[in-house]
Each structure stands twice: as structure tokens, then as C-alpha cells.
N, C-alpha and C positions, 0 to 999 in steps of 0.2 A: 821277300820281306822276312826279316829275322823274327823268329818266334820268341816272344818275351818269356813264355812259359819254359821254353828250352833253356834260356839264360838263367831263369830262376832255379831249374833243376841242376844246371852246371854249377851254380854257386853253392847249392846244397851239397854236391859231391865234394867241392873244395872245402866246405866247412866240416863235413863229417869224416872225410878222408877215404871214403869207399863208396862204390855204387850201391852195395847192399845196404849200408847204413842210410844213405840218401833215400833209397827206395822205401825203407822202413819209416823214415821221418815224414815222407811225403804221402805215404799210404798207397803206393803203386808198386808194380813189380820191378825187379831189377832189370828185366828185359826191356821194359818200357823206358827206364832211365837210360839204358845203353842206346836204345833206338833213337831217343830224342837228342842225345848228345851227338850221335853219328849224323843225324839230319842237320844239326846246328853247324857241325864242321863242314858239311857239304855246302850249306848256304853261305858260310863265311869264306870257304875256299882255303881253310887252314886247319891243321891238326891242333887240337887243344890238349889232349891227354895221351900219355904213353900208357896204354892198357897192359902192356907186357910186364910192367913193374908192379910190385905189390908193396904198399898200396899204389894206385895209379898216380903217376908223376905228372905234374903240370909241365907242359911244354912252354916255350917263350910266349907264343900267341895266347895260350891259356892263362898265363900269369898276367898278361896285359888285359885280357877280358875280365879277369877276376877284379882287377883294380877299377875298371870302368863300369862293369856290369851292375854293381849295386847302385851306383849313381844314376845309371840309366833307368833302372826300375823305380828308384825314388822319384826321379823327374817325371816318369810316366804316371805314377800315382798322384803326384802333385797336379799334373795336367788334368787327370780325370776329376780330381776334386774341384779344380777351378771350373771345369766345364759343367759340372753338376748344377751350378747356379742357373745355367741357361735352360734347364728343364722347366723351371717355373716362370722365367721371364726372358724375353729377347734382350732386355737391358737389365742385367742383374744388379747393377749399382749405378746411381746417378747423383752427381754433386752439382747443386744449383746455387748460384749467387744472385741476389737481388739488391738493387740500390734502395736507399731509404724511402724515396718517394714512390716506390713500386711495391714494396713488401706487403704493406697492409691493404693496398688497393687490389692486387692480383692474387696474392698467395692464398687467401682463404678459399677462393673459387678454384684455384689450380690444384690444391692438395688432394681432393677426392679423385681427380683424374690420374694424377701421378701415382697415388697409392695403388690404383688398379693395375697399372701397366709397368711399374718399376719394382724391382726386387728390394734393394736397400736404398733408401732416399736420405741424402744429407743436404741440408739447406743452410746457407749463410744469408740471413735476412736482415734488412735494415742497415746495410753497410753504408758508411759515409766515406770510406776509403776506396781507391780504385780497385776494380774487380778484374779488369782485362789482363793485367800482369799475371794474376793467378790462373786465368784461363790459358794464357800462352804457355805458362810453365807446366800445365797439365794438372794443377791442383784442383781445378774445377772443370766440369764437363760442359757447363753452359752458364751464361749470365744474361740477366736483363739489365741493360745499362744505357746511359747516355754518353759514355766515354767515346772518344775518337778511336778509330780502328785503322792501324797502319798496314797490317798484313792480312787483309780480308781473304786473300786467295786460299789460305790454309784453314779457313774457318767457314762454317755455314751460317749465313746471315739472313735474318728475317726482319724487315722493318715493321715496327708496331705502330708508332704514333709520332707525329710532330706536334709540339705544343708551343704556344707563345710565352715569352716572359711578360709579366704584367707588374704594375705597381700595386702594392698591398699596404694599406694605411689603416689606422684606427678609425672606428665609426665616427662620423661627423667631420672628418678631415676633408677639406676641399681638395680635389684631385688636381695635381700640377698639370698645366697645359703646355708648357714649354720647358726646354732644358734649363733655362734660367730659373724657372719656378722650382725645379728640383733642388737647386743650390739654396734658394730662399727657404724652402721647407726644412732642409738639413740644419739650418741655423736655429730653428725653434724646436725641432723634433729630431732626435738622433737617428741616423741611418744605421740599420743593423746589417752588417756585412756577413757574408759567408767567408770562412777561412780561405786564404789564398790557395792552399793545397787542394781545395775542392774546385772542380771545374766550374761550378756555379760562380764562385768568387772571381775566377779569372774572366769569365764572360761578362759579368757585371762591371768589373773594373775596366774592361775594354770598351764597354758601352759608354761609360762616363767619359773616358778619354776621347772617344770619337765625338762626343757632344761638347767637348771643351769644358766639362764640369769637374771641378776638383772637390771631392768630399772627403773629410777626415775619416781615417780608418781606426776609430777609437774603440769600437765594439764589434767583435767578430766571433762568430759561433760555428760550431761543427754541424749542427742539426737544424733542419727546417722546423721541426717541432718546437724547439726552444725559441726560435725567432718568432714564429707565429703565435706562440703563447704570450710572449711579451707584447706583441702588437695588439692582440686581443684584449690585453689589460690596459691599452692606451699608451704604451711606452714604445716609441720608435716606429719606423716604417722600413720597407724593404722592396727589393725587386726579386720576384721568385716566379713560380709557375703554378698554373691551376692544379696540376697533379699533386704538388706539394700540399696544397690546401685540402684536397680530397683525402690524401693519405693521413693528414693530421686530424681530420674529422672535426674541424673547428666550426664554431657557430657563425653562419654567414652574417648575422645581424651585428656582429662585433667588428666588422671590417668594411672598408671601402676598397673596391678594386677599380683599376683604370688602365687603359692602354699606355704604353710608354710613349712619351712625347717624341714625335718626328721620325723615329726609326723603329721598324719592326725587328724584333729579336726572337729567335726560336731555338729549340733544341730537339733533336730526334732521339727517340728511344728505340733500341733494337733488341731482338733476341738473338744471341750469338752462341753457337755451339761448336764443339769439336766435330770433325768429320767422323763418319763411321757409326753414328747413332741411329742408323736406319731411318724410319719415318718419324721417330720421336720428336725431333726439333720442329718439324712441320706441324705436328699435332699440337704441340704446346703453343706455337705461335698463333695457330688458328683459334685456339681456345682463348688466348690473351686478347686477340682482336674482337672476339665475340663479347668478352667481358667489358672491354673498353667501349664498345658500341652500346651495349644494353644497360650497363650499370654506371660506368664512369662518366660518359659524356653528359647524361642528365644531371649528375651531381656537379659537374663543372658549370653547367648552366645556372645552378643555384648560387654559385660563388661569383661568377663573371660571365654573364650572358654573351657579351661581345667575344669572349675568348672561346666559347663553345663553337662559334662559327669558324674560328681559325684552327680548330683541332682537326688535324688530318690523320685519320686512322688507316693503317695499312701503308703500302708503299706510297711515296710522294708522287 
């Protein structure tokens, strides 16, 4: 293995123009300089200096090493600097993305654990835009998401929860019992859509089409919080999920919840991570499942008791 210290000394000789000056600059003897360069030449199998000339003349191999040597030392220093982060943590940097319906539910309880085991933590919380593309590109290390995954083989996946879609209506509103009742309700109380670019909007639109119900898309929103706030004030109704209600921390007495007529509809939420993060993804997933069991499921019961029975925590 080539001695990087010998390369450093060789470069000093090139810079100062003599073995004596290099020795003085480095604080070692001229003999030590000569010995290290001789050892370097043996290791590389080529002559670097013509010592018979005064000052020593660079041979072709020496000229090549002079060009590459400084870059090699700089790269080595950069590598050492990068590895120093691992002295404090096995995972020196972690970038996590959470969907809107999960950020306020899970993040407060996740933060203390992550702070203990991760060096630098970056969090994109409350996103209403797709997170999986950022994960695939390498811009995020892990995501908590309900988005579909096409290339799971390249990722580490931990199922967290499957939850039902439910009807959410203003307090005092009779719950529709049939698909035809949904259409009737929409004529007296506006349906509040999720934007089509959100997966929620796509799933709800597909549900209505499957039921043969055509509801005008006059009001569409990006955020569950905005939709639920409007419903709590008596304006409109929607199809959403219990976790969205838990995340928004709404007053249960301001709402009526009910199962969807005729067809059960659900979504699965996963914790998905890049490979190579050691035990961290499993630790986070286990902590999320614990939070869902101990904290979230009881809160779901306060909004929609029937939905708590349909909440499947962990793998299906």
C-alpha cells in the first residue's frame, strides 16, 4: 500500500526544489526525506527523481505523480472529514418526508427517538404533494406515505396501517345509506373534493364512478385541514379517512361520520426507506406502530367507532 506521508514529502520536494529544503519545511532530517522517497519509488516500481542532478530533476513518472498526488491527498482528507460524522452516529444524516395526514399524528412522538440516534435530521412534514419521487431520486432517505410503490425491490418497506375511507358530514346531517343518497345530498350540501393531483382525489373519483354517481367538482382543495374546517362550520361534506381527522385535531361533536354505502374503500400507509440505513428503518417503523396502537387508534374511536374496528395496524 502506498504511503500517503511519502507522497506528501515527495510533493514538498517538488515545491521547494531540494531534499534539504523539504526536510527543513517538514521538520525532519534530509536522510529521512531521501529514505521515504526511495521507499515510495520501490512501492510504485518506478523512479521519480534524478538525484544526480542539482537540484533533483523530476523524471516522467515523478511529473505524473506530482500532477495526481495533490488531488489524491485532497480526496483522502475529504474522505476522512466525511467519515468523522460516523464517530457520533451510525446514521450521520437522515432526511424524512411525511404526508399531511401523518405529520402531526406521528412526528411529535418520533422526534425524541430520531434526535437520539441520528446525527443531522431534516424533515419535510405536512406535504400534500407526492413524496415517493423524491425518495426514488435520492432527495429523501425515507417517507411515510400512502402513495403506490412500483419498484419496491430497491427500497425497504414496512407496512404501518390500513385505514378505511369514511363519510364525513356536518353535525346533524343524516348519513346517506345508498349511493343514490350521496347524489341527493350533494344537491343540497356541496361535496368538498380533494384536488385531482392528490391520490385521495383520484380514489374518491373512482369510487363515485364505480357507484354510478356523478357529483360536480366545483370545490376542490389541497388540504384535509381546510376541508375538515369547512365541514366543521357546516359547509359541505366529503369522503376522507379517520387519520385525516386525527391529524386535524377537529372537535368530534362538529361532525357525523359513517361508512361508505355498499363498497368498502381503504388505503395503506407504509414506511419506505432507502437500502443501507442499517436497523434505523425497522426501529422507526416499530415506533410508529406503537404510536398507532397506543395513541392513534383510541382517537380514531372518538371520531368513528366503526372505523376503529377496520383499522389494521402493521402488515395486512
